[in-house]
C-alpha atoms as one frame of an Amber mdcrd trajectory, in Angstrom:
protein
   3.408   4.366 -15.773   1.676   4.543 -19.142  -0.073   1.206 -18.573  -2.378
   2.761 -15.982  -5.623   4.223 -17.209  -7.645   4.959 -14.067 -10.409   7.501
 -14.088 -11.565   9.555 -11.141 -14.592  10.958 -12.908 -18.096  10.500 -11.563
 -20.498   8.247 -13.459 -22.359  10.110 -16.171 -26.057  10.409 -15.361 -27.572
   9.643 -18.760 -30.986   9.054 -17.195 -32.562   8.096 -13.903 -33.756   4.794
 -15.299 -33.528   3.142 -11.869 -35.448   5.835  -9.976 -37.583   4.259  -7.274
 -35.512   1.070  -7.180 -33.558  -0.024  -4.105 -30.092  -1.522  -4.535 -27.943
  -3.342  -1.990 -24.249  -3.472  -2.858 -22.190  -5.556  -0.452 -18.565  -4.632
   0.122 -19.245  -1.120  -1.149 -17.384   1.215   1.199 -14.426   1.319  -1.216
 -13.035   0.016  -4.497 -15.187  -1.813  -7.029 -18.234  -1.917  -4.763 -18.153
   1.832  -4.230 -17.836   2.379  -7.978 -20.924   0.226  -8.518 -22.848   2.068
  -5.788 -22.006   5.414  -7.423 -23.127   4.198 -10.845 -26.437   2.866  -9.536
 -27.048   6.048  -7.545 -26.338   8.097 -10.685 -29.104   6.083 -12.382 -31.493
   7.038  -9.575 -31.468   3.942  -7.348 -31.645   4.261  -3.575 -28.525   2.638
  -2.170 -27.674   0.416   0.771 -23.911   0.353   1.241 -22.184  -2.361   3.223
 -18.640  -2.979   4.344 -15.979  -2.260   6.913 -14.187   1.033   7.536 -14.167
   4.159   9.650 -17.771   4.974  10.513 -17.261   8.730  10.188 -15.868   8.248
   6.674 -18.693   5.860   5.762 -21.318   8.327   6.987 -19.646  11.083   4.953
 -19.759   8.808   1.917 -23.484   8.288   2.405 -24.061  12.042   2.600 -22.008
  12.545  -0.576 -23.961   9.942  -2.540 -27.280  11.299  -1.323 -26.453  14.910
  -2.172 -24.787  14.240  -5.516 -27.479  11.945  -6.866 -30.603  12.879  -4.887
 -31.195   9.365  -3.598 -31.691   7.761  -0.194 -28.609   6.040   1.212 -28.348
   3.693   4.168 -25.331   1.994   5.669 -25.828  -1.659   6.646 -22.680  -2.939
   8.312 -23.275  -6.672   8.584 -20.341  -9.077   8.758 -20.836 -11.015   5.532
 -19.225 -14.137   6.991 -22.087 -14.517   9.481 -25.451 -15.830   8.188 -27.395
 -14.496  11.178 -25.933 -11.020  10.687 -26.869 -11.142   7.001 -30.450 -12.157
   7.843 -30.767  -9.271  10.323 -29.325  -6.839   7.779 -31.838  -7.897   5.137
 -34.780  -7.495   7.532 -33.641  -4.055   8.680 -32.985  -2.909   5.125 -36.427
  -3.943   3.934 -38.013  -2.119   6.846 -36.214   1.157   6.080 -35.551   1.410
   2.326 -38.146  -1.110   1.192 -37.795  -4.360  -0.755 -34.481  -4.924  -2.521
 -34.897  -4.660  -6.296 -31.201  -4.885  -7.181 -28.791  -7.139  -5.314 -25.086
  -6.798  -6.055 -22.976  -9.385  -4.240 -19.524  -7.805  -4.297 -18.020  -8.515
  -0.867 -14.889 -10.612  -1.086 -11.518 -11.357   0.462  -8.377 -13.090  -0.737
  -5.532 -15.187   0.668  -2.608 -16.626  -1.273  -0.839 -19.832  -0.212  -0.001
 -23.282  -1.586  -2.663 -25.930  -1.064  -0.516 -27.905   1.365  -0.084 -24.913
   3.696  -3.356 -23.075   3.050  -4.864 -22.277   6.481  -8.147 -24.094   6.981
  -9.642 -21.122   8.790  -8.854 -18.848   5.831 -10.474 -21.340   3.452 -13.650
 -21.307   5.555 -13.766 -17.511   5.782 -13.137 -16.972   2.062 -15.880 -19.444
   1.119 -18.231 -17.821   3.629 -17.754 -14.249   2.380 -17.141 -14.847  -1.330
 -19.751 -17.536  -1.922 -22.080 -18.405   0.958 -22.951 -14.763   1.652 -24.242
 -14.433  -1.907 -26.520 -17.423  -1.344 -27.862 -15.968   1.908 -28.616 -12.544
   0.397 -30.145 -14.102  -2.710 -32.344 -16.389  -0.644 -33.516 -13.392   1.394
 -34.706 -11.416  -1.655 -35.765 -14.125  -4.102 -39.333 -14.808  -3.009 -40.179
 -11.114  -2.880 -38.618 -10.488  -6.306 -40.730 -13.334  -7.672 -43.868 -11.895
  -6.102 -43.182  -8.449  -7.620 -42.017 -10.021 -10.904 -38.881  -7.915 -11.166
 -35.384  -8.312  -9.824 -31.738  -7.962 -10.742 -29.062 -10.109  -9.104 -25.491
  -9.356 -10.083 -22.648 -11.330  -8.582 -19.176  -9.842  -8.839 -17.102 -12.911
  -9.575 -13.654 -12.578 -11.160 -11.558 -13.722 -14.071 -10.689 -16.377 -11.496
 -14.271 -17.586 -11.748 -13.416 -18.623 -15.311  -9.740 -19.596 -15.082  -7.376
 -20.562 -12.275  -4.054 -19.369 -10.903  -1.706 -21.153  -8.513  -1.924 -20.527
  -4.778  -5.486 -19.161  -4.841  -7.424 -22.349  -4.153 -10.131 -20.865  -1.930
 -10.665 -17.742  -4.028 -10.810 -19.660  -7.315 -13.146 -22.278  -5.853 -15.458
 -19.615  -4.421 -15.591 -17.567  -7.617 -16.265 -20.652  -9.771 -19.035 -21.553
  -7.329 -20.440 -18.024  -7.507 -20.859 -18.349 -11.264 -22.663 -21.660 -10.719
 -24.991 -20.033  -8.181 -25.636 -17.240 -10.690 -26.752 -19.728 -13.341 -29.122
 -21.505 -10.959 -30.685 -18.197  -9.873 -31.090 -17.242 -13.536 -32.956 -20.465
 -14.291 -35.172 -20.288 -11.230 -36.060 -16.637 -11.812 -36.412 -16.750 -15.582
 -40.220 -16.714 -15.717 -40.608 -14.260 -12.865 -38.852 -11.208 -14.314 -35.616
 -11.853 -12.434 -32.238 -11.824 -14.150 -29.025 -13.058 -12.571 -25.596 -12.442
 -14.049 -21.957 -12.597 -12.986 -19.442  -9.873 -13.776 -15.883 -11.180 -13.934
 -13.262  -8.447 -13.562  -9.560  -8.924 -14.062  -7.266  -6.410 -12.379  -9.164
  -3.200 -11.604  -7.493   0.045 -10.576  -8.484   0.599  -6.936  -6.769   2.209
  -3.941  -5.963  -1.291  -2.646  -4.154  -2.243  -5.857  -2.364   1.108  -5.978
  -1.007   0.601  -2.454   0.424  -2.819  -3.373   2.629  -1.565  -6.202   5.566
  -0.037  -4.249   5.930  -3.156  -2.085   5.760  -5.420  -5.131   8.436  -3.311
  -6.811  10.754  -3.724  -3.844  10.159  -7.452  -3.483  10.669  -8.142  -7.210
  13.515  -5.625  -7.598  11.600  -3.954 -10.417  10.379  -0.488 -11.221   6.737
   0.199 -10.483   6.008   0.305 -14.218   7.629  -3.119 -14.632   5.548  -4.537
 -11.774   2.372  -3.254 -13.391   3.151  -4.638 -16.832   5.020  -7.852 -16.019
   3.454  -8.953 -12.710  -0.001  -7.493 -12.144  -1.098  -7.199 -15.774   0.865
 -10.114 -17.186  -2.397 -11.932 -18.077  -4.310  -8.869 -19.351  -3.457  -8.424
 -23.038  -4.521  -4.773 -23.032  -1.836  -4.048 -20.386  -4.158  -1.628 -18.644
  -6.296  -1.842 -15.562 -10.035  -1.848 -15.865 -11.665   0.996 -13.953 -14.378
   0.910 -11.319 -16.424   3.139 -13.631 -16.320   0.481 -16.345 -17.535  -2.181
 -13.938 -20.221   0.146 -12.579 -21.437   0.953 -16.089 -21.828  -2.739 -16.942
 -23.699  -3.442 -13.711 -26.027  -0.518 -14.360 -26.741  -1.732 -17.886 -27.543
  -5.216 -16.570 -30.162  -3.592 -14.338 -31.854  -1.874 -17.265 -34.867  -3.025
 -19.250 -32.616  -3.276 -22.308 -30.772  -6.146 -20.575 -33.818  -8.205 -19.608
 -32.810 -11.019 -21.983 -29.286 -11.231 -20.553 -29.374 -13.757 -17.746 -27.184
 -16.607 -16.562 -24.153 -14.974 -18.176 -20.591 -14.637 -16.895 -19.297 -11.416
 -18.428 -15.540 -10.738 -18.328 -14.165  -7.235 -17.769 -10.584  -8.426 -17.966
  -8.819  -6.835 -20.934  -8.831 -10.160 -22.770  -7.359 -12.262 -19.947  -9.792
 -15.147 -20.415  -9.475 -14.999 -24.217  -6.167 -16.885 -23.929
């Protein structure tokens, strides 16, 4: 499978430029969110991780991050579809790790179905987690970021925040809306030292994607290599997956002082998908 180029290496700690900062990364117990949490921890930020999973494994992850990067780590397990749970999470986090300096809205879910049969309940849940949750977390941190005149808000959108695909009405609508929310936050925070940007990945090599490949191969009567090239990566001209390390590196850069003039942007990490 020569189209795969995943990396299992840890983020390189060039400097602890985010030492003393506190970062919340939603949906960070695995996949892209975990890659972002590792990258921010490598830069010295204290980390709040959020998401579902086995609590013993999540606690072990927190210990690993803390030991490897010498940062404080807290697990905040709020259900991101519930505004009241989000509000409680934000209050508890501020009380323990301090004010949130870096907010990464990564939590997201997907469902694929034609518009005429798309379940209404799935539409509501996808919009709640992929879009409304980002509003609720942003609202919770915005006034304090303004008061301290520093903040970084990074919304993990998708190539589907820039282009559409059939059968993904809720996901595409939510990700387009997330980019719109990003632009509004950028404008409202522009004179207060707050930047807001959207990162728009295409297909990223994660354990979830890896697990899908054998089933896709069987259903399409293809080899796994053919599924990767002709199904999953059909829209990515590079014919390779992005890596979680690449996404994490971009997020970390957007948190740096060198990126203080980058705001309101939607930045693809999609191997040229949206260049079509």
